[in-house]
C-alpha positions in Angstrom: 65.2 205.1 169.4 61.6 204.9 170.6 60.0 206.7 173.6 56.5 206.4 174.9 54.9 209.0 177.2 51.9 207.6 179.0 48.9 209.4 180.2 46.1 207.5 181.9 42.7 208.9 181.1 39.4 207.9 182.6 39.5 204.6 180.8 43.1 203.9 181.9 43.9 202.7 178.4 47.0 203.2 176.2 49.3 206.2 176.0 47.7 209.4 174.8 50.9 210.8 173.4 53.5 208.5 171.8 57.0 209.6 170.6 58.9 207.4 168.1 62.2 208.4 166.5 63.4 206.6 163.4 65.7 207.6 160.6 66.1 211.2 161.9 62.4 211.8 162.2 60.5 212.2 165.4 56.8 211.2 165.2 54.5 212.5 167.9 51.2 210.6 167.7 48.1 212.0 169.3 46.3 209.0 170.6 43.1 209.9 172.4 40.3 208.2 170.5 37.9 209.0 169.0 38.4 212.7 168.4 41.8 213.4 170.0 40.5 216.0 172.4 43.5 217.6 174.1 43.7 217.5 177.9 46.1 219.6 180.0 48.0 216.4 180.8 48.4 215.6 177.1 49.7 219.1 176.4 52.4 218.6 179.0 53.3 215.3 177.4 53.5 216.8 174.0 56.0 219.4 175.3 58.0 216.6 177.0 58.0 214.7 173.7 59.4 217.7 171.8 62.2 218.2 174.3 63.1 214.5 174.3 63.1 214.4 170.5 65.3 217.5 170.2 68.1 215.8 172.1 68.8 213.8 168.9 71.4 216.1 167.2 70.7 214.5 163.8 66.9 215.1 164.0 65.6 216.7 160.8 61.9 216.9 161.6 59.2 216.5 164.2 56.0 215.1 162.7 52.6 215.4 164.4 50.2 212.6 163.4 47.2 210.7 164.7 47.1 207.3 166.4 45.1 204.3 165.3 41.4 204.6 166.0 41.3 208.4 166.0 38.8 210.0 163.7 40.3 213.5 163.9 43.7 215.2 164.0 42.2 216.9 167.1 38.8 218.3 167.9 40.3 220.7 170.3 40.6 221.1 174.1 38.6 218.7 176.3 35.5 220.4 177.6 36.4 219.9 181.3 39.7 221.8 180.7 37.8 224.9 179.5 36.6 225.6 183.1 37.5 229.0 184.4 39.2 227.5 187.5 41.8 225.7 185.3 42.1 228.4 182.6 45.6 229.4 183.7 46.9 225.8 183.6 45.3 225.3 180.2 46.8 228.4 178.6 50.2 227.7 180.2 50.3 224.1 179.1 49.1 224.8 175.6 51.3 227.7 174.9 54.3 225.8 176.3 54.0 223.6 173.2 54.7 226.5 170.8 57.3 228.1 173.0 59.1 224.8 173.1 58.8 224.2 169.3 60.4 227.6 168.7 63.1 227.1 171.3 64.1 223.7 169.9 63.6 225.0 166.4 63.3 221.7 164.5 61.3 221.7 161.3 57.8 220.5 162.0 55.2 218.7 159.8 51.5 218.1 160.6 49.8 215.2 158.9 46.0 215.9 159.0 43.7 213.1 157.9 40.5 214.6 159.2 39.2 217.5 161.3 41.6 219.9 163.0 39.5 222.2 165.1 40.2 224.7 167.9 43.4 223.9 169.6 43.9 221.1 167.0 43.7 223.7 164.2 46.2 225.9 166.0 48.7 223.1 166.5 48.5 221.9 162.9 48.7 225.4 161.5 51.7 226.3 163.6 53.7 223.5 161.9 56.1 224.6 159.1 54.5 222.1 156.6 50.9 220.9 156.8 49.8 217.9 154.7 46.0 217.4 154.7 43.6 214.9 153.3 40.9 216.2 151.0 38.3 215.4 153.6 40.0 217.3 156.4 38.3 220.4 157.9 39.9 223.3 159.7 38.4 225.9 162.0 38.3 227.8 165.3 34.9 227.3 166.8 35.9 228.6 170.3 33.9 231.8 169.9 30.7 229.6 169.8 31.6 228.3 173.3 32.1 231.8 174.7 35.9 231.9 174.5 38.5 232.9 172.0 41.8 231.3 170.8 44.8 233.3 172.2 47.4 231.6 170.0 45.4 232.0 166.8 44.8 235.7 167.6 48.5 236.3 167.6 49.7 233.8 164.9 46.9 233.5 162.3 47.0 237.1 161.1 50.7 236.6 160.4 50.1 233.7 158.1 46.7 234.3 156.5 46.2 238.0 156.9 44.2 240.2 159.2 40.8 240.0 157.4 40.8 236.2 156.9 42.0 235.6 160.5 39.4 237.9 162.0 36.6 236.1 160.1 37.7 232.7 161.2 38.2 233.7 164.9 35.1 235.9 165.2 32.6 233.6 163.3 34.0 230.1 164.0 33.7 229.4 160.2 35.0 225.9 159.1 37.2 225.6 156.1 37.6 222.7 153.7 41.1 221.4 153.2 41.3 223.2 149.9 40.0 226.5 151.4 42.6 226.2 154.2 45.3 225.7 151.5 44.1 228.8 149.6 44.1 230.8 152.9 47.7 229.7 153.7 46.9 227.4 156.7 47.8 224.2 154.7 50.7 223.4 152.4 49.5 220.3 150.5 46.1 218.7 150.0 46.0 215.1 148.8 43.6 212.2 148.6 43.4 210.3 151.8 45.2 207.3 150.4 48.1 209.6 149.4 48.9 211.1 152.8 51.6 208.6 153.6 53.2 209.0 150.2 53.2 212.8 150.3 54.6 212.9 153.8 57.3 210.5 152.8 58.3 212.8 149.9 58.5 215.8 152.2 60.5 213.9 154.8 62.9 212.6 152.2 63.7 216.2 151.3 64.4 217.1 154.9 66.4 213.9 155.5 68.7 214.9 152.7 69.7 218.1 154.6 71.9 219.0 157.5 70.0 219.0 160.8 72.1 221.8 162.3 71.6 224.0 159.2 67.8 223.3 159.2 67.6 224.2 162.9 69.5 227.5 162.3 67.4 228.4 159.3 64.2 227.8 161.2 65.5 229.9 164.1 66.2 232.7 161.7 62.6 232.5 160.4 61.3 232.7 164.0 63.6 235.5 165.0 62.6 237.6 162.0 58.8 236.9 162.2 56.8 240.1 162.8 60.0 242.2 163.5 60.7 245.5 161.6 63.1 245.0 158.7 66.3 246.5 160.2 65.9 244.7 163.5 65.1 241.5 161.7 68.2 241.8 159.5 70.4 242.4 162.5 69.0 239.3 164.2 69.4 237.1 161.1 72.9 238.4 160.4 73.9 237.5 163.9 72.6 234.0 163.4 74.3 233.6 160.1 77.7 235.0 161.1 78.0 233.8 164.6 76.1 230.5 164.6 75.8 229.2 161.0 79.4 230.1 160.1 80.7 228.3 163.1 79.1 225.0 162.0 81.0 222.3 160.0 78.2 221.5 157.6 78.1 224.8 155.7 81.8 224.1 154.7 80.9 220.6 153.7 77.9 221.7 151.7 80.0 224.2 149.7 82.7 221.7 149.1 80.3 219.1 148.0 78.6 221.5 145.6 82.0 222.5 144.0 83.1 218.9 143.8 79.8 217.8 142.3 79.1 215.2 144.9 76.5 214.5 147.6 77.4 216.1 150.9 78.4 214.1 153.9 76.5 215.9 156.7 77.8 215.7 160.2 74.8 217.6 161.6 77.0 220.0 163.5 
């Protein structure tokens, strides 16, 4: 299956957001050269791409990557979309991406060959697995423009801790890929020429698993995030007993383990 979502920018060139689905993986390419600045229209297209990809019951991952000719994963929001008169549309469109990712609850992977700044940093860091080139840079420079990143204010303290998040948000400090990994924003750092190999390794692991079980496990992680222990346990117990245990794949996984064979997932 292959889907293309087209957004015509000022130059009326090729699609700015392209979705391709192959071998149970959806690849959403950001394609706005040279720096992949995100417009409000692109944000809406990303949300559409996520929803379209999630219709594939066997989907094991959604990958965010860059198109040919782009020098950055994303340098952030286009300057014209920072204007106060479109602030509501900007926030609504951008945050819809993350609400949709959690609603659809497919595992997500970001492949970051170069800079991921501002909204680009937030999008990459929100993914479950982040694979970055050694030359990649990460940061939230919005404060230098007189604004702050709402998504990062909520999410970054949860993944890198209050002190580190506050420093990044309040100073606009840029991190190297290795510093971002040490902080908890990035999962893997590899040489630029190893990005494809590393992403293939990660995706091979996800392809070997049940899509329905992956989705339920990720939903459990989302439901429990930031919730007091007892409330979180109740939510996850409900998912385990009333959703996971009603699927066919957990039975198949257990049988395959006992019979010492590879499971034949049905993704349901």
